[in-house]
ZAMARGU-4260 file (C-alpha; in steps of 0.2 Angstrom, whole numbers, plus 5000, padded with zeros to 4 digits):
<rodrens>
0) 4887/4967/4906 | 4887/4976/4923 | 4905/4978/4926 | 4908/4995/4918 | 4895/5003/4929
5) 4902/4993/4944 | 4920/4999/4941 | 4915/5017/4938 | 4904/5018/4954 | 4918/5010/4964
10) 4932/5022/4957 | 4921/5037/4960 | 4916/5033/4978 | 4934/5029/4983 | 4942/5045/4975
15) 4929/5056/4983 | 4929/5048/5000 | 4948/5048/5001 | 4949/5066/4996 | 4935/5072/5008
20) 4943/5062/5022 | 4960/5070/5019 | 4953/5087/5018 | 4943/5086/5034 | 4958/5079/5044
25) 4970/5092/5037 | 4959/5107/5040 | 4948/5102/5055 | 4956/5088/5065 | 4974/5092/5064
30) 4974/5102/5080 | 4969/5087/5091 | 4985/5078/5085 | 4997/5092/5082 | 5014/5091/5092
35) 5016/5103/5106 | 5030/5111/5097 | 5024/5119/5080 | 5040/5115/5072 | 5040/5097/5078
40) 5035/5082/5066 | 5020/5071/5069 | 5030/5058/5078 | 5021/5052/5094 | 5033/5042/5105
45) 5050/5051/5102 | 5042/5068/5106 | 5033/5062/5122 | 5016/5062/5114 | 5008/5046/5119
50) 4991/5054/5122 | 4991/5060/5104 | 4994/5042/5099 | 4978/5038/5108 | 4969/5052/5099
55) 4975/5045/5082 | 4968/5028/5086 | 4951/5037/5090 | 4953/5046/5073 | 4955/5030/5064
60) 4940/5022/5072 | 4929/5037/5067 | 4935/5037/5049 | 4932/5018/5049 | 4914/5020/5055
65) 4910/5034/5042 | 4920/5025/5028 | 4911/5008/5031 | 4895/5016/5024 | 4902/5028/5011
70) 4913/5015/5003 | 4901/5000/5003 | 4900/5000/4984 | 4919/4997/4984 | 4929/4981/4988
75) 4937/4979/5006 | 4955/4984/5001 | 4949/5000/4993 | 4938/5005/5008 | 4953/5002/5020
80) 4964/5013/5008 | 4951/5027/5010 | 4952/5026/5029 | 4971/5027/5029 | 4973/5040/5015
85) 4960/5051/5024 | 4971/5050/5040 | 4985/5055/5028 | 4980/5073/5031 | 4991/5072/5046
90) 5006/5067/5035 | 5002/5081/5024 | 5001/5094/5038 | 5017/5087/5048 | 5033/5096/5048
95) 5049/5087/5043 | 5058/5076/5055 | 5074/5086/5054 | 5070/5097/5069 | 5067/5081/5080
100) 5084/5074/5074 | 5093/5091/5078 | 5085/5092/5095 | 5090/5074/5100 | 5106/5072/5090
105) 5115/5066/5105 | 5103/5051/5107 | 5098/5047/5089 | 5099/5028/5092 | 5085/5030/5105
110) 5075/5041/5093 | 5075/5027/5079 | 5071/5013/5091 | 5056/5024/5097 | 5051/5026/5079
115) 5052/5007/5077 | 5041/5004/5092 | 5029/5017/5086 | 5028/5008/5069 | 5024/4992/5078
120) 5010/5000/5088 | 5003/5008/5072 | 5004/4991/5064 | 4992/4984/5077 | 4981/4999/5074
125) 4981/4994/5056 | 4976/4976/5059 | 4962/4982/5071 | 4956/4995/5059 | 4954/4982/5045
130) 4945/4970/5057 | 4933/4983/5062 | 4930/4989/5044 | 4927/4971/5039 | 4914/4968/5053
135) 4905/4984/5049 | 4904/4980/5030 | 4897/4963/5034 | 4884/4970/5045 | 4879/4984/5033
140) 4879/4973/5017 | 4862/4965/5020 | 4854/4982/5025 | 4861/4991/5010 | 4861/4978/4997
145) 4858/4990/4983 | 4873/5000/4988 | 4885/4986/4992 | 4899/4980/4982 | 4895/4967/4968
150) 4909/4955/4962 | 4909/4958/4943 | 4915/4940/4940 | 4901/4932/4951 | 4891/4927/4935
155) 4905/4918/4927 | 4907/4899/4928 | 4922/4890/4934 | 4926/4884/4916 | 4925/4902/4910
160) 4937/4908/4923 | 4949/4894/4920 | 4950/4896/4901 | 4952/4915/4903 | 4966/4912/4915
165) 4975/4900/4903 | 4973/4913/4889 | 4980/4927/4900 | 4994/4916/4905 | 4999/4912/4887
170) 5000/4931/4884 | 5010/4934/4899 | 5022/4920/4895 | 5025/4928/4877 | 5027/4945/4885
175) 5040/4939/4898 | 5051/4932/4884 | 5051/4948/4875 | 5056/4958/4891 | 5070/4946/4895
180) 5077/4948/4877 | 5075/4967/4876 | 5093/4972/4882 | 5098/4962/4897 | 5103/4968/4914
185) 5111/4986/4911 | 5107/5000/4922 | 5091/5003/4932 | 5080/5001/4917 | 5088/4985/4913
190) 5086/4979/4931 | 5067/4983/4931 | 5065/4975/4914 | 5073/4959/4919 | 5064/4959/4935
195) 5047/4962/4926 | 5051/4948/4914 | 5055/4935/4928 | 5039/4940/4937 | 5028/4939/4921
200) 5035/4922/4918 | 5031/4916/4936 | 5014/4924/4935 | 5011/4915/4918 | 5014/4899/4927
205) 5003/4903/4941 | 4989/4910/4929 | 4988/4894/4919 | 4989/4882/4934 | 4973/4871/4934
210) 4974/4867/4953 | 4967/4881/4963 | 4979/4877/4977 | 4995/4884/4971 | 5011/4880/4980
215) 5018/4893/4993 | 5031/4900/4981 | 5018/4906/4969 | 5006/4912/4982 | 5018/4920/4994
220) 5037/4920/4989 | 5036/4927/4971 | 5023/4941/4975 | 5032/4946/4990 | 5049/4946/4981
225) 5042/4956/4967 | 5034/4969/4977 | 5048/4970/4989 | 5062/4972/4976 | 5052/4984/4965
230) 5046/4994/4980 | 5064/4995/4988 | 5071/5000/4971 | 5058/5014/4968 | 5060/5020/4986
235) 5078/5022/4986 | 5077/5030/4968 | 5064/5043/4972 | 5069/5047/4990 | 5082/5061/4987
240) 5078/5074/5001 | 5068/5075/5017 | 5055/5087/5010 | 5038/5081/5015 | 5031/5081/4997
245) 5045/5070/4991 | 5045/5058/5006 | 5026/5055/5004 | 5027/5053/4985 | 5042/5041/4987
250) 5034/5030/5001 | 5016/5030/4992 | 5022/5027/4974 | 5035/5013/4979 | 5023/5003/4989
255) 5008/5006/4977 | 5018/5001/4961 | 5027/4986/4970 | 5011/4978/4977 | 5001/4983/4962
260) 5012/4974/4950 | 5013/4959/4961 | 4994/4958/4962 | 4992/4960/4943 | 5005/4948/4938
265) 5001/4934/4952 | 4982/4932/4952 | 4983/4924/4969 | 4993/4937/4978 | 4986/4938/4996
270) 4980/4954/5003 | 4991/4951/5018 | 5006/4958/5007 | 4998/4975/5008 | 4998/4974/5027
275) 5016/4967/5029 | 5026/4977/5017 | 5022/4994/5024 | 5027/4988/5041 | 5042/4978/5036
280) 5051/4992/5027 | 5051/5005/5041 | 5055/4993/5054 | 5070/4987/5045 | 5076/5005/5040
285) 5074/5012/5058 | 5083/4997/5065 | 5097/5000/5052 | 5098/5019/5056 | 5099/5015/5075
290) 5113/5003/5072 | 5122/5016/5061 | 5120/5031/5073 | 5136/5036/5082 | 5134/5046/5098
295) 5144/5061/5099 | 5147/5064/5081 | 5146/5083/5076 | 5131/5087/5066 | 5125/5069/5067
300) 5107/5074/5063 | 5112/5081/5046 | 5120/5064/5042 | 5105/5054/5045 | 5101/5045/5028
305) 5085/5050/5019 | 5078/5032/5020 | 5076/5034/5039 | 5067/5051/5038 | 5049/5046/5033
310) 5038/5046/5049 | 5029/5030/5056 | 5013/5039/5052 | 5018/5041/5034 | 5021/5023/5032
315) 5004/5019/5039 | 4994/5032/5030 | 5002/5035/5013 | 5012/5019/5013 | 4999/5006/5018
320) 4986/5016/5009 | 4997/5016/4994 | 5000/4997/4995 | 4981/4994/4996 | 4978/5006/4982
325) 4991/4996/4972 | 4982/4979/4977 | 4965/4987/4972 | 4972/4992/4955 | 4979/4975/4952
330) 4963/4967/4956 | 4953/4978/4944 | 4966/4975/4931 | 4965/4956/4933 | 4946/4956/4933
335) 4946/4967/4917 | 4958/4955/4908 | 4947/4940/4912 | 4931/4949/4906 | 4939/4956/4890
340) 4946/4938/4887 | 4929/4931/4888 | 4921/4944/4878 | 4934/4941/4864 | 4931/4922/4865
345) 4912/4925/4863 | 4915/4937/4848 | 4926/4924/4839 | 4914/4910/4843
</rodrens>
């Protein structure tokens, strides 16, 4: 079968392209986006750097054009993740947000509202970047057919896919019962265990459904609920300081794991989830921080909660990039389960 080579080439291309893009942005392109104050963070609107926001849009466009060729052997979500993680060199280079909070501690509400507005603008950039990347990939695929992504499941019949999904669904249903009976809802581990059991049970029902048109809860509500709850739990668990490394790790891992688990458990999880969640989280958290800000409070900047300290560019690059990586991993996991199930059935025949 061709899938081992397809998966290996895709993984190698994605890893090398993402690493190369981040290094180039970090070392060579940062000076075009750096804030005027060396101690300031990479926050565009609150620091009066609207022109740098435009420069960031140009950077995304350039990365998209280059990535469209380099990552043609990978699927769309992996290619878009490469663009965003490459742009993440800015997040790696940025200073913490604490200086901006200290400098404008008498006007923190306006700062967080400006961060929310910047997040919305970056969200529009994310959608446009995805659209441009899809157009370029569609145009390049006929010209570079030998280099383009090949679906490892394209040779399977509808009956083979259906039978494989039913066998996987039965395995997931059995696993969900074991998870639900493994100790109950006690502490964080128990919460994750029960949540995973419920998700696996609903995913088993979705996997064994014969009708391709699944109802909206199985297609939208269950995946979004699983990704949102698991992502929020991990974010608040991991985010314990405003150090840049911990912030980027918490944002990236929470969204990657949340979306990845939802994609692996619910086969028909829409890619839209990887776009919406990295925008919904910061918008809600910035608005919450703006509502909680009390003008005139001594050392107000020091009391800003950690959940409000990731930058909008962090949510776009590491956050959305991590969510897309999670979706990509979930897709690969689901495809490998189908191929392994078919191989086992052929061996037993």
